[in-house]
C-alpha positions as CSV (number, residue, x, y, z in Angstrom):
1,X,75.7,119.0,99.4
2,X,73.3,119.4,102.5
3,X,70.3,117.6,100.3
4,X,72.4,114.3,99.9
5,X,73.9,114.0,103.7
6,X,70.2,114.7,104.9
7,X,69.0,112.0,103.2
8,X,71.3,109.7,104.8
9,X,70.4,110.9,108.5
10,X,66.5,110.7,107.8
11,X,67.2,106.8,106.5
12,X,69.2,106.1,109.8
13,X,66.8,108.0,112.2
14,X,69.7,109.8,113.7
15,X,67.8,113.0,113.5
16,X,64.5,112.3,112.2
17,X,62.3,115.9,112.1
18,X,59.2,115.5,114.0
19,X,56.4,117.5,114.6
20,X,56.2,120.0,117.7
21,X,55.6,118.4,121.0
22,X,52.5,120.8,121.9
23,X,51.0,121.7,118.7
24,X,48.0,122.5,120.4
25,X,49.6,125.3,122.4
26,X,51.2,126.8,119.1
27,X,50.2,127.6,115.9
28,X,52.1,128.8,112.9
29,X,51.1,132.4,111.2
30,X,52.4,134.7,108.7
31,X,52.4,138.3,109.8
32,X,52.6,141.1,107.2
33,X,54.7,143.6,108.6
34,X,55.4,147.3,107.0
35,X,58.9,148.8,108.1
36,X,60.2,152.2,106.9
37,X,64.0,153.2,107.7
38,X,67.1,154.4,105.8
39,X,69.4,151.8,104.3
40,X,73.0,151.6,104.1
41,X,74.5,151.6,100.9
42,X,76.6,148.4,101.1
43,X,79.1,148.1,98.4
44,X,80.5,144.3,98.9
45,X,80.0,141.8,96.0
46,X,79.5,137.9,96.6
47,X,78.9,135.9,93.2
48,X,80.6,132.9,94.1
49,X,82.7,131.1,96.7
50,X,85.7,132.5,95.8
51,X,84.2,136.0,96.6
52,X,83.0,134.2,99.9
53,X,86.4,133.2,100.8
54,X,87.8,137.0,99.9
55,X,85.1,138.3,102.1
56,X,86.0,136.1,105.3
57,X,89.7,137.4,104.9
58,X,88.6,141.1,104.7
59,X,86.5,140.2,107.6
60,X,89.3,138.6,109.6
61,X,91.9,141.4,108.7
62,X,93.1,142.8,111.9
63,X,92.7,146.4,110.6
64,X,88.7,145.6,109.6
65,X,86.4,148.4,110.2
66,X,89.3,150.8,110.9
67,X,90.5,153.6,108.8
68,X,92.9,151.5,107.0
69,X,90.0,148.9,106.1
70,X,86.7,150.6,106.3
71,X,83.3,148.7,106.3
72,X,81.8,148.0,102.8
73,X,79.2,150.8,103.2
74,X,79.6,153.9,101.0
75,X,76.4,155.9,102.9
76,X,72.9,156.2,103.8
77,X,70.0,156.5,101.5
78,X,68.8,160.2,102.2
79,X,65.0,159.1,103.0
80,X,63.7,155.9,104.9
81,X,62.9,152.9,102.3
82,X,59.4,151.3,103.1
83,X,59.1,147.8,102.7
84,X,56.6,145.0,103.7
85,X,57.5,141.6,104.6
86,X,55.9,138.3,105.6
87,X,57.2,137.2,108.6
88,X,56.7,133.2,109.5
89,X,56.1,133.1,113.3
90,X,55.5,130.1,115.8
91,X,53.2,131.6,118.4
92,X,52.3,130.0,121.5
93,X,49.4,131.4,124.1
94,X,47.4,134.2,123.7
95,X,48.6,137.2,126.0
96,X,49.8,137.7,129.6
97,X,53.6,137.9,130.0
98,X,54.9,137.3,126.6
99,X,58.4,136.4,125.2
100,X,59.8,137.4,121.9
101,X,62.6,135.3,120.5
102,X,65.0,136.2,117.9
103,X,67.9,133.7,116.3
104,X,71.3,134.4,115.4
105,X,72.9,134.0,111.7
106,X,73.2,130.7,110.3
107,X,69.9,129.7,112.2
108,X,66.1,129.7,112.3
109,X,63.5,129.9,114.8
110,X,63.9,126.0,115.1
111,X,66.9,127.2,117.5
112,X,64.2,127.7,120.1
113,X,62.1,124.6,119.4
114,X,64.2,121.8,117.5
115,X,62.2,119.5,115.6
116,X,64.4,116.0,116.0
117,X,63.2,113.0,118.2
118,X,63.8,113.7,121.7
119,X,64.4,117.4,121.5
120,X,62.2,118.3,124.2
121,X,64.7,119.1,126.6
122,X,66.4,121.4,123.8
123,X,63.1,123.5,123.4
124,X,63.2,126.7,125.0
125,X,59.9,127.3,123.5
126,X,58.3,124.1,125.3
127,X,60.1,125.4,128.6
128,X,58.5,128.7,128.6
129,X,55.2,127.7,127.6
130,X,55.5,125.1,130.9
131,X,56.3,128.0,132.8
132,X,53.2,130.0,131.7
133,X,54.4,132.3,129.2
134,X,53.3,133.1,125.7
135,X,55.7,133.0,123.2
136,X,56.5,134.4,119.7
137,X,59.5,132.7,117.8
138,X,60.0,134.1,114.3
139,X,62.5,133.6,111.3
140,X,64.3,136.8,110.3
141,X,63.6,138.4,107.2
142,X,65.4,136.2,104.6
143,X,65.5,133.1,106.7
144,X,63.3,130.3,106.7
145,X,59.4,131.0,106.2
146,X,59.9,134.8,106.3
147,X,59.8,136.7,103.2
148,X,63.1,135.8,100.9
149,X,64.7,139.8,100.3
150,X,67.7,141.1,99.0
151,X,70.8,140.2,100.6
152,X,72.3,143.7,100.3
153,X,69.6,146.3,100.5
154,X,66.7,144.6,102.9
155,X,68.6,142.3,105.2
156,X,70.2,145.0,107.1
157,X,70.4,145.4,110.7
158,X,68.5,148.3,111.5
159,X,65.6,146.9,109.4
160,X,65.5,143.8,111.4
161,X,65.1,145.8,114.6
162,X,62.4,147.5,112.9
163,X,60.9,144.2,112.3
164,X,61.1,143.3,115.8
165,X,59.7,146.4,117.1
166,X,56.6,145.6,114.9
167,X,56.2,142.2,116.6
168,X,56.3,143.8,119.8
169,X,53.5,146.0,118.6
170,X,51.7,143.1,117.4
171,X,52.1,141.1,120.8
172,X,50.7,144.4,122.7
173,X,47.8,145.2,120.2
174,X,46.8,141.8,119.0
175,X,47.7,139.4,121.9
176,X,47.1,141.6,124.8
177,X,50.4,140.9,126.2
178,X,50.9,142.2,130.0
179,X,54.7,142.2,130.0
180,X,57.2,141.8,127.2
181,X,60.3,140.0,127.5
182,X,62.8,139.9,124.3
183,X,65.2,137.2,124.3
184,X,68.2,137.0,121.7
185,X,70.7,134.8,120.7
186,X,74.1,135.9,118.9
187,X,73.3,138.4,115.9
188,X,69.5,138.2,117.6
189,X,71.2,139.2,120.6
190,X,72.4,142.3,118.7
191,X,69.0,142.8,117.1
192,X,67.1,142.5,120.7
193,X,69.4,145.0,122.3
194,X,69.1,147.2,119.3
195,X,65.4,147.3,119.4
196,X,65.3,147.5,123.4
197,X,67.2,150.6,123.3
198,X,64.1,152.3,121.8
199,X,61.2,150.4,122.7
200,X,59.4,149.7,126.0
201,X,60.0,146.4,127.3
202,X,60.5,144.6,130.7
203,X,63.4,142.4,130.5
204,X,65.9,141.3,128.0
205,X,68.1,138.2,128.1
206,X,71.2,137.8,125.6
207,X,73.2,134.8,125.1
208,X,76.2,134.4,122.5
209,X,76.9,138.0,123.4
210,X,79.8,139.9,124.9
211,X,79.1,143.4,123.5
212,X,82.1,143.6,121.2
213,X,83.7,142.1,118.2
214,X,87.0,141.4,119.6
215,X,86.9,137.5,119.1
216,X,84.7,137.6,116.1
217,X,87.9,136.7,113.8
218,X,87.9,132.9,114.8
219,X,84.3,132.2,114.2
220,X,84.5,133.7,110.6
221,X,87.8,131.6,109.6
222,X,86.2,128.7,111.3
223,X,82.9,128.6,109.7
224,X,84.3,128.5,106.2
225,X,81.5,130.6,104.7
226,X,80.1,129.5,101.2
227,X,77.5,130.7,98.6
228,X,74.5,129.1,99.9
229,X,72.8,128.7,96.6
230,X,75.6,126.7,95.4
231,X,76.3,124.7,98.7
232,X,72.7,123.5,98.4
233,X,70.7,124.2,95.2
234,X,67.5,122.0,96.5
235,X,67.3,124.1,99.7
236,X,68.5,127.5,98.8
237,X,68.5,127.8,95.0
238,X,66.2,130.8,95.1
239,X,68.1,133.0,97.3
240,X,70.6,135.3,95.7
241,X,74.2,134.7,95.7
242,X,74.9,136.9,98.7
243,X,73.8,134.6,101.1
244,X,76.1,132.6,102.8
245,X,76.1,129.4,105.0
246,X,79.0,127.5,106.9
247,X,81.2,124.6,104.7
248,X,80.3,121.8,106.3
249,X,78.8,120.4,109.7
250,X,82.3,120.0,111.1
251,X,83.4,123.9,110.5
252,X,79.7,124.7,111.9
253,X,80.5,122.3,114.7
254,X,83.8,124.7,115.3
255,X,82.0,127.6,115.4
256,X,78.9,126.7,117.8
257,X,79.5,123.7,119.7
258,X,81.8,122.5,122.2
259,X,83.0,118.6,123.2
260,X,82.2,116.8,125.5
261,X,79.2,119.0,126.1
262,X,77.0,118.3,123.2
263,X,75.3,115.4,121.4
264,X,76.6,114.9,117.6
265,X,73.2,114.1,116.7
266,X,72.1,117.4,117.7
267,X,74.8,119.2,115.9
268,X,73.9,117.0,112.8
269,X,70.6,118.3,112.9
270,X,71.2,121.5,113.2
271,X,73.1,121.7,110.2
272,X,70.9,119.6,108.1
273,X,67.7,121.2,109.0
274,X,67.8,123.7,111.7
275,X,70.3,126.4,110.0
276,X,69.4,129.1,107.4
277,X,72.1,131.2,105.2
278,X,72.4,134.6,106.5
279,X,72.8,137.9,104.3
280,X,76.1,139.5,103.5
281,X,75.0,143.0,104.6
282,X,73.8,142.0,108.1
283,X,77.4,142.1,109.7
284,X,78.7,145.4,108.2
285,X,75.3,147.2,108.7
286,X,75.5,145.8,112.4
287,X,79.1,147.4,112.6
288,X,77.8,150.6,111.4
289,X,75.3,150.8,113.7
290,X,75.8,152.3,117.2
291,X,73.4,150.6,120.1
292,X,72.9,153.1,122.9
293,X,72.9,150.2,125.6
294,X,72.2,153.1,128.4
295,X,68.8,153.7,127.4
296,X,67.6,150.0,127.8
297,X,65.3,150.2,131.0
298,X,64.2,146.8,131.8
299,X,66.2,143.9,133.8
300,X,69.0,142.2,131.6
301,X,70.5,138.7,131.9
302,X,73.7,137.9,130.1
303,X,73.8,134.0,129.7
304,X,76.7,132.6,128.3
305,X,78.5,129.3,127.5
306,X,82.1,129.6,128.6
307,X,83.4,128.1,125.5
308,X,81.7,130.7,123.3
309,X,84.1,131.2,120.2
310,X,82.3,134.3,118.4
311,X,81.3,136.4,121.7
312,X,84.6,135.2,123.9
313,X,87.4,133.4,121.9
314,X,86.7,130.3,123.5
315,X,86.8,131.4,127.2
316,X,84.0,133.8,128.4
317,X,85.1,133.5,132.1
318,X,85.6,137.2,133.5
319,X,84.5,139.0,130.2
320,X,81.2,139.7,130.9
321,X,81.8,142.2,133.7
322,X,82.3,145.0,130.7
323,X,79.2,143.8,128.9
324,X,77.3,144.5,131.8
325,X,78.6,147.8,132.4
326,X,77.2,148.7,129.1
327,X,73.3,148.8,130.6
328,X,73.8,151.8,132.7
329,X,70.2,152.5,132.8
330,X,68.7,149.0,133.3
331,X,66.6,148.3,136.1
332,X,69.2,145.3,136.8
333,X,71.6,143.2,135.3
334,X,72.8,139.8,136.0
335,X,75.5,137.8,134.3
336,X,76.5,134.1,134.0
337,X,79.9,133.4,132.2
338,X,80.7,129.7,133.0
339,X,78.0,127.4,131.6
340,X,79.6,124.1,130.1
341,X,78.8,124.9,126.4
342,X,79.8,126.4,123.1
343,X,78.0,129.4,121.1
344,X,74.8,127.3,120.4
345,X,73.5,127.5,124.2
346,X,70.1,126.1,123.9
347,X,71.8,122.9,121.9
348,X,74.1,122.0,124.7
349,X,73.2,119.3,127.2
350,X,73.3,122.0,129.8
351,X,70.2,123.4,127.7
352,X,67.5,122.6,130.7
353,X,69.7,124.1,133.5
354,X,69.9,127.6,131.2
355,X,66.2,127.5,130.6
356,X,65.5,127.3,134.3
357,X,68.0,130.3,134.9
358,X,66.0,132.5,132.2
359,X,62.8,131.4,133.7
360,X,64.0,132.1,137.3
361,X,65.4,135.5,136.2
362,X,62.3,136.5,134.4
363,X,59.9,135.6,137.5
364,X,62.4,137.3,139.9
365,X,61.8,140.6,138.2
366,X,58.3,140.3,137.4
367,X,57.8,139.2,134.2
């Protein structure tokens, strides 16, 4: 159980959670956001860990999403569905060039600003604020400090992009942002790209992203999905049974980290503190959505850990050329595919260099 192991880590001091390093620059807010979009009708059911294992098998079937094994979606609602969510956000700064950060699955906004002792070098928020940017880092709906929602009907890809669009409006209208840069990781990269395909932004940076799902099977199989409320009832007992998490710290390490390029204490903190469950509907509704990458007009940076399992099957070198070719309407496209890291780039030892690459890219393109 997560809770039992967390207690042991806290008493040993190996991954003690601490306040943010620069509290004066950042504040925690709850943003009420109303979205109105059609919903997919998702037909899969997860009630227990047996169902979670069955779902994992279906997701890794070689025919998954093909006519012989279609997505577990029976259709789309005939009308838009309106919902209001409370979005938990860390907001640093008061306008000017503003970066909006979207995390991936089995993660929370803590991915961008970890809270363990000595975590400053792993904090992109700290690096961005020091470079003069305002930053909005938020928990996706269903995760962390944001509204807990139905895992099948609410936590869908197009709902998540609508939430991000509303956060862009908040940055423009309430913070007087002069430039907008979107930065996504993993599933958050697809949310970022999907949003940027219809919203005006000046740049996007995508990590844990290759633009296709050819290498998704090893990630699903290796993560060993379990029902979150069963895995840790103290943390996640209030969630419905269609929220999943990884089976243990070692399974999550396989999916997200590559030795010898990370600290074990960081992976332990991530599993016990930073990680959050994801909703079953998030993956099929992403696969059921067509993102028109050609309509993205800002500058694009694709930045990859070389050994990313889910994006590249463990070797990204040479694979980002095709992904970069998707952005035919972009002002500029740059790719980096060989950083010594696995999927969770920010939590590897190379993080400071990766952050500098991101910030240099933004400055180079006028953001």
